[in-house]
Every structure is written in C-alpha cells, then in structure tokens.
N, C-alpha and C positions, 0 to 999 in steps of 0.2 A: 504494500500500500504506500503510494507516494504522498507525502505530507509536507507542509510548511513548518519551519522550525518553531514558529510562534504558537503552534498547536500541540507541541510535543507532550505537554503535561496531560493531554487527553488520551495518550496512547501508552501509558506506563505498562510494561510487561508485554507489549505487542511488538512484532517485527515490522519495521517500516523501511521505506526507501527515502533518502534525502539527497537532493541534487543541489550543487552549489559550487563555490570556489574555495580553495584552500587558503585561508587567511594566515595561518601560522601552523608550525609543526615543531614538536620536540619529542625526543626519544630518550628512554632510559633502559637500553639494552633490549629486553624482551617485550617492551611495551612502547607503542607509538601513540602520542596524543595529537590528534588532528583537530584544529579549530576551523570549522567550516562556516562560511557566510553564504546563506542562501537568499539574501535580500530581505528576509523578515527577522533575522537575528543572527547571533553568533553561537554556534553549538559545538560542544566538545564531543568528539567521537574517539573512543578508546579501542585500539587494535592490540590484542594480546597474541604474541607469537604462538603460544601453546594452544590457542583456541581457534586459529584460522589455518587454512591450507597455505602452501608455499606461494601460490599465485597471488592470493589476497595480500599476504605479507609483502611480497615484492612490489605490488602496486602501491601500497602505502609507503614503502621505503622510497620509491622513485618519484612520488608526487612532490612537486615544488610549489613555492609560494605563487599563488594566483592561478595554478592549474585548475581547470574545471574538473569536477570530480562527482562521482555517485557513490554513496555508501548504503549498504543494507545492514540492519542490525536491530537489536532489541533495545527499547527505551527503558531507562532506569532512572531512579532518583539519584541525584548527586549525594555521595556518602557524607558530605560535610556541610553543604550549602542548602539552606531552606528554599523551596520553590524553584530549584535549578535542576535541570534534567540533562542526561547525556545519553549517547548511543554506544552500546557495546557491539562492535562491528563484527559481522560475519561475512560480509562481501564488500569489495572495494574495486572501483574501476576509474582510471584516469581517462577523461574524455579528450582533453587536449593538454599536453605537457608544456607549461610555460617555462621559457628559458631566459635567464638573465633579466628578471624583472627589475626595471630601472630604479624603483623606489625602495631603497634598502632600509634596514632597521637601524637608521642613524639619523642624525639631524640633517635636514636639507633646508636650503634657503627658500624664501617665499617665491622668488622668481623661478627657481627650478620646479617647485611644486605647481605654480601656475602654468608653466610650460607643459607640465604633465597632468594638467587638471583632469583630463579624461580618465586617467588612472588614479589620481589622488582621491577622486570621489569614492573609491572603494574603501578608504580608511575608516576606522571606527568613528572618529569624530565627524567626518563628512557624512557618513551614513546617518549618524544621529541628527545632524543639522538638517539634512534633507527631510527626515521624517518629522522633525518639529515644524519645519516649513509647511509641510503638508497638513499638519494638525492645525496650524494657524489659519491656513486657507479654509479648512473645513469649519473651524470655529466662526470665522467671519461670515461665511455663507449661512451657517445655521442661525446665528444671532440675527442677521438682517432679515432673513425670512420670518423669524419669530416676530420681528417688528414690522411686518407687512411690506417689506421691500422686495422687489423682484429684479432679476438681473437683466439689464438691457445693454447690449454691446454698442460701443462707440467706435468710430473709424480711427485707424492709425494714420492715414493720410489726411491732413487738414489744410484748408486754404489760408488759415490765419491762426493766431495764437491766443491763448487766454490772457497772457501777461506780457505781450511784446515778443518779437522774434529773435532777440539777441541770444537766447540760450536754446534755440531750436536748430535741428539739422534740416537744411534745405534739400529738396529732392526734385530734379527735373521731372515734370509731369506732362508728357506728350506735348500737345499743342496748347495746353492750358497754362503754361508758365511754370512757376515754382510752387510746389507743395511743401509741407513740413511734416516731419514725423511728430506725432502727437506728444505734448507734454502733460496733457490731462484730458479726460473725456468729459469734464464738467459741463461745458457749454451744451454738449449734445444730450447729456442725460437731464439737464434742465428742461430741454424740449420735451422729453418723454414724461415728465411728471404730470403734464396736463392730460396724458393718456392713462397712466397707470397709478398716479398718486405718489408712490414712493419707489425709487429704483436705484440701482447701482451698476457700475461696470467694474471689471476686474481684469486687468491685462497689462501688457508692457507699455511703458512710456519712456520718453527719451529727453534728456537734458544735455545740452552742449556746453555746460559749465566746465571751465578748465580747473576743476577742483581736484586736489590730491589728498583729501582728508580720509580718515578711516570710515567716514559715513557717506561717501559719495560714489555713485556709479553713473555712467552715461546711459545705461539701459537698465531699467528696474521695473518692478511690478507695483502697480498702485490700485487700490480700491477707492473709487470716488462714489459717493452717495449723495442723492438729492431727495428732498421730501417736501411736498406741497403742504401748506398750512402749518409748517413747523417754524417757530421763531427761535431767537437766540438761546433762551434758557433751555428749551426742550432739545435743541441741537447739542448743547453741552451734555445733557443727560444721556442722549443716545451714544455720543462718543465715549463717555465714561463707562457706561454699561457694556459697550462693545469691548473695550480694553480689559475690563474686569472679567468678562466672559472668556476672552482669549486666555487669560491667566489661569482661570479655573479649568478650562478644557485641557490645556497643556499639562497642568499638574496632575490631572486625572489620567490622561492618555499617554503621557510621555515620560513616565518615571524612569524607565530604563535609559532612554536617550539623555535625559538631564543628568543622570548619574554618570554616564560615560563622559559628558561634557564638564563634569564637576561643577555644575551650576548650584549656587546656594539657593535652594528652593524655599528656605525660610524667608528670604528677602522677597521672593515672588508672592508668597502667602501674605506677607505684611502689606504688599502693594495692593491687595484686593480689599481696599477700604476707601471711604470717600476721598476724592482727590482735593488737593490744595488749589486755591484760586488766588491769583493776583491780577489786578488791572495792570496794563502796560506801565502806567505812571508809578504804581506801587512797586512793580518789579524793578524799574530803573532805580528808584530810591533805595530799595533793598540791596541791589547790586553795588551801588555806590558806597553804602554802609559797609559792605563786605570787602571793599577795596578795589572794585572794578573802576576803570576810567571811562566807562560808557556814559554817553550823554543822551538826553532826551532827543528822540528823532532817529536814533540809530537802531539798526537791527541787532539782535543778540548774536554774538559769536559762540563758537563751541565752548570757550572758556567761561563765558557768561552763563550759558545753560548749565554747565557743570557746577558752577559756583552757586547758582540759585537752587539747585536740587541736592547739593552734597549732604545736607542734613535731613533731607526728607525721605520718608519711607514709602511715600506714594508719589505718583506722577503729579506734575504741576501744570495747571492751566494758566496761560497768560492771555487775558482777554482785553478787547477794546484798545486796539493799536491806533496810532495817528493815521489819519486818512491818507496823508501824503506818501506814506511808504507801503500802501496797500492797493490792490488792483481796483479798477473802475467798477466792478460788479458787486462790491461789498456794500451793504447797506450801512448808512451812517446812523449813529446812535441819536435818536430824537432828543434825548435829554442832554446830549453833548455832541453836536454835529462835527466837532473836530476829530472825533474818534469813530472808528468803524465797529460794528457789532461782529467781531471776529475773534478767533482764538487760535493759539498754538498750544499743543500739549507736549510737555517736555518730560521724558522718561527719567527714572532714577538711574544710578550706577553708570553715569556717563552715556546713557542711551540716546541722548539728544532728542530732537523733535520727532515725534511719532505721527502727529496729526496736525493738519491745518484745516480750519473750517471757518464758515461765516454764514450769517444771514445774508441773502442776496437782495439787491435793490430791485423792487418791482415797479418803481415809478420810471416810466420811459423818459420823462424830461430830465430827471436827475442823472439817469444813465447817459443820455446824450451830452449833458454838461461835462461829465467825467471823460467820456470818449474824446471830446474836442480838446479838453484841457490836457489830456495825456498825448495828444497828437496822433491818435489812431485814425485809421481810415474808416469812416462810418459805413461805407459801402460793404466792407468786409463783414460787418456785423448786422446787416439789415435783417437777415433771417433771425438773429438773436433778438433784435428789437421787436420783431413780430410777436415774440412770446409775451412782450409787455403790451402790445396793441390789442391782443385778443385773449381776454380772460386772465389777466395777471393776478396773482395771489401772493401773499407772503409765503416765502419758502426759504429753506436753508440747506446747506450741504457741507461736506467735509471729505478729506482724502487721507488715507493712511498708507504709508509706504510699507510694503510687505517686508522687504529686506531690513528696514529699520526695526520692525517688530520682531523679526527673527533674531536679529543681533541682540536686542534687549532680552528677549525670553531666554536665549541660549547663553548669553553672557560672553560670546566670543568677541575678540578684540577688533577685528577688521570686517567691514561689511562685504568684502570680496568673498568671504567664506560663506555668505548667506544666500548665494544664488548659484545654481549649478555651473554656469559658464560666465564669469564676470566680464563686463565690458567697462573699461576705464579709459582715461585719456591716453594711457600708454599700453593698452592691451586690447587686441582684437582677435587673438588666437588662444587656445584652439577653438 
C-alpha cells in the first residue's frame, strides 16, 4: 500500500510503500538509517542487514543524497520519541542515483544557494517555509470568504498605475503603446464591488523599486481586498481579524514547520491580541521621543518601524497619514481634511509593514481635484471615474503582501526565502 508520510501514524504495524528522495543517510555497521523526504514530511527508514536480503542491503548502501528512492516496510512507533513513526525496511529500490549533489552538508553563501535555488528548495527549512506559505494563503482565503468576500481576478497588464508609473515595469503592447505590469489590482476590484459587494484578488504584482533591503522583491504576491459600505473603522477591524486568523491557523496547522524553523511560537501567540493604534502624528512624536530624527511629513523607514514596535507584543496600526504623501484615491478625514483615512500595519520582530489600507474617496469632484493636483492624466482614469458617476458608495480596501506575512510568521531573516523563485534587482535566474 503506497502512502504519504504524513499519514504514517494511521498504519502502525502495517506494511506500506513510501516513495521519495533520500535527504540524509548514516550507517552504523549492520544498520543503515535513511531519512526520506516524500514532500509531506521527513521519515526515518531503518535497514537492518540481518533482516533484509543482499539486494535490498546493496540498494540502501548505494543510495546517495537526493537519489529518488522507494522503500517497502513495516510502520512502527519510534522507540524514544512520542508521536514519531519510522519504517522498518524490507524492500528498497533506487529509482535514479544522484551523483555529486552540489549542495553539500556545509555552509554555503547566499549567492550560491540562490544560484541553486531549484535544488535548495529541497532543504528542510525551505520545505517548511513553502508549507507555511501555503497555510497563509489558505488562511487568507478562508477568512475572507467567512467575511463574504469572493475572489475576482484583476489583469496583470494595465494601461496606467495606481500610484504613478515611476516604480512600474513598462511593456510594449502591440499597436496600443506601452502597458505596465500591475503593481496592484485595487482599481479593478473597486469596479467589481458594485457587482459582488465584497471581493479580493490574489496574485503576482511587480514593483520596479531599486531597493536592496531584506523586505523587498521586484515580483511578489499581494492580496488586495475591497468592500462596499465599509468605512475606516470597520476596515481596520477586518485587517486585524485577518492577521489574527492567519496567526491562529499557522499555529494550529504548522507546528512541525515552525519547529524546524525554530520560530518562537510564544511570540506569535502573544501577537493574537488587540492591536496597538497610533495616529501618524502620535507615531512621529513617539519616534522622536525614542531618538529617531524623523520629521512630520516623512514616510517611516525600516529603522523607524522597528523602533516603534520593538517593545510591542502585537502589531501596530499607524492611521491617518498626511494627504500629501498618500495617493489620490484615499478619502480625507472629514474631521481633519489634512489627513487621509488610511492605515499601515507594522508587524513585530522587525517584520515591517504587512498591510496598507484606506477608505476610498467616493466623491468624483474630490477625486478629480486630486488627479489634477498630482499631474495624472485624467483620460487614463475615466473608467475609474465612472465608478463614482454611477452609484458611488462609501467603500474601503487594503492589501497584504504574502511574502511579508510569510517572513513574519516564519521569522526568517530575508524575504528572498519566502517565495519559491525570488526576483530582485540583481537576480532573474533560475
């Protein structure tokens, strides 16, 4: 019976077949210990020379790291470790013998590992990160559907940008001139709310920023959500509940992976509590008290975000930023029109910005004023202005960067570890 390793505990005492790759091997004379990775976990298979025929023993002996392999054997409980199982091998066959696997059991530099990313994905840490990434995607989808959002896909090719074209990748587009790789699906899913009420998209986006920080990629995955009849306060509630749902989901479903990554799960548990809130003005004042040289009207840098959250056990909202440093589509605070009804959510442990969101401006005249003031081409946004001409309603939205969330939940240092094949300003391969 062919099974997956994550169901091994259901087959104690039974003879099963397991197929995978040899992750590691050690020998003590008459016993060979095979650590096999089948995609669903890492399983120990014990080959005893006195209990198998010569052919089986010879196959186990010749198997090398990353050889593909099939073993047959009886499932048993591990003699010392609770809830851990192993296979007592009766049959073994090497499907393909790997020779001179380039990633040795020694320290390699990041450039070497990135050059061999297609193989480095097989390592335990990368295996764990990929599975946490999948769990976060699942959690986002589950939470949003519980909140009555549906998924609506937005285009990758766009004729214009949400926030100007300086950080977009231009693409020649047949006889129609220049298109751009999308930096956000926001404007398009705003159109869909008049059809479905609440919706989101989830896919790759592109930013041509020449950033070399541990938190920047040129291609990454973003979930953008929009909701009709949702205003600023409810928008913050949805964002907070989403992040807390992600935390709980990963703690429940990724214990093995977080253990491999040596993530302090107690910190994640403590983060599942009401989030701290600062207005932008209060955040600037707090940062200045903490020694930052930031001044009013500036965006927060990485150091500022870290400083603001260093003593916090929960993520921190910074809301109501100056309108001059925010895009044209954000609604201004009626109580203080110098500030927008927007927010950034900053994660703990140096996780940086996870979410950016705002209530959107529904008044066409105010949007036209902002478009003109920012020097944008009104013709590019006529279809967007139609959304305000025909049945405009109060509405809000936000976006969460998937790799930022993966980095925070896993605790890994660099965001390039959080996507299968990272694209940065210095890397396009493999």
